[in-house]
N, C-alpha and C positions, 0 to 999 in steps of 0.2 A: 460347202463341197462342191470338188473340182465339175468339171463336166469331163474330163476326160474317163475317172474310174465307175461311172456308170454302165447300165449294159438292158440297154434300152429291148423294147419289141420288134425292133426295124434288124437288129442282129441276132435274133431267132428265127429256125429255118421251122416255118408253119406249112409249108408243103407237102403231101404225101409221097408227090412225083417227084419232086430234088432227097425226102427222103428215101424213097426208092432206089434212087439214081445210087443217092451215100453207101447204102449196102448192098450193092451188084458187086458181082467178083471183080470186076476190072477195075476196083477205085485204088486207086495207090493208100498204100498204107506207111503208118512209121509207129513202131514202138516204143516206147519206156515204162516200165515197171511201176505203179499198179494200172496205165489206160494204153488205151491202141487208140492211133489216130488214125480216122479215114475222111481222108480230100479231095474235092472235085477243085480244079482249076478251069473257069470259062470266058471265053467273055462275053463281055453283057455291057449291055448300056445302061444298068443298074450297078458303079460296080461298089466292091465293098466286102463284108465280110459278115457269113452266117454263120452258126452257132448251133450242134444240136450235143446232150448230153445223155449219158444213156446208162443205166443199170442193169443187167437182164436180173430178170427174176426168175432165172434159171440157178445163178450163183447165192441171191436174195433172198428170200420166201418174203420176209417181211416189208412191207411198205412204208413203214417209219426207219429202218435201216438204208433205203432206198434213193428216200428222200434225201437223208440225211448224207450221203454220200454225192447225190448231181447236186446238193445246197454247195458240199465241198467244191465240188470243180467250178460249179458257176463261180463263188466267188475267188478261187486261185485265178480263174479266167479272167475277172473283173478289174483285178491287183495286178495283172499282168503288167510289164512294163513294154514287153514286146507284141503286146498286143494294140500298141500304136505303130510300132514300124509295119504291121501286116497288115494294116488297116490301111494305112500311107503307103503302100506298096503295091495294094489293090489299086487305088483312086489313079495312080500314075499310071501302071499300064494299062486301067482298062478292064480287068478282069473281075469275076466274082469268084471269090475264094470262101466254099461251102465250107464247113467243120464239124466230124461227130465226132466225139469223146465218148469212146467206154469202155467202160470199167472192168478190168478184167481178173481180178482179184479175189479168190474167194473169200476171202478176211476184209473185216474192215478195219481201215490203216484210216491215223487222225491227219490233221492237216497237211500238216508238213510234207509226209513225203507227195501228196497228189500234187500240192501247190511246186512241188517240183520236178513231178512228170509232166504237170502241165505245162510249164516254161519250155523244158526244155523238149519238147513234144512242138510248141508256138515256134522257138527259134529253128528246129529242123526243118519245120513248112517252110520258113521267111529263107532261109538258104535254097532251098528245093523251086523258089520261083524262079 
């Protein structure tokens, strides 16, 4: 399997401080149904991209549905071609790009609309960098 299509732990947001900053009201946002993308671009000694996926319990009560939707978002991100461009851009400019994908639809959608939304949101972030 190609190294470009893995999703290592180093690309996942694990810090509560970073999560708190992402969900702060001053964070930049971009929307594409059924997802919302919150992002922060910061100067960093460790440039790269870190990602978080979230499905609110308010909209989807059952854990198996939330997990399925997060799995679809992760898979869409992992296979996205725009992801490599975003990673290269972060390393070139010496910045850390932190993204949070939040599922905002109240209904469970199949993989294709989620994949299209993730790709479009990543392209939007690349343009805004």
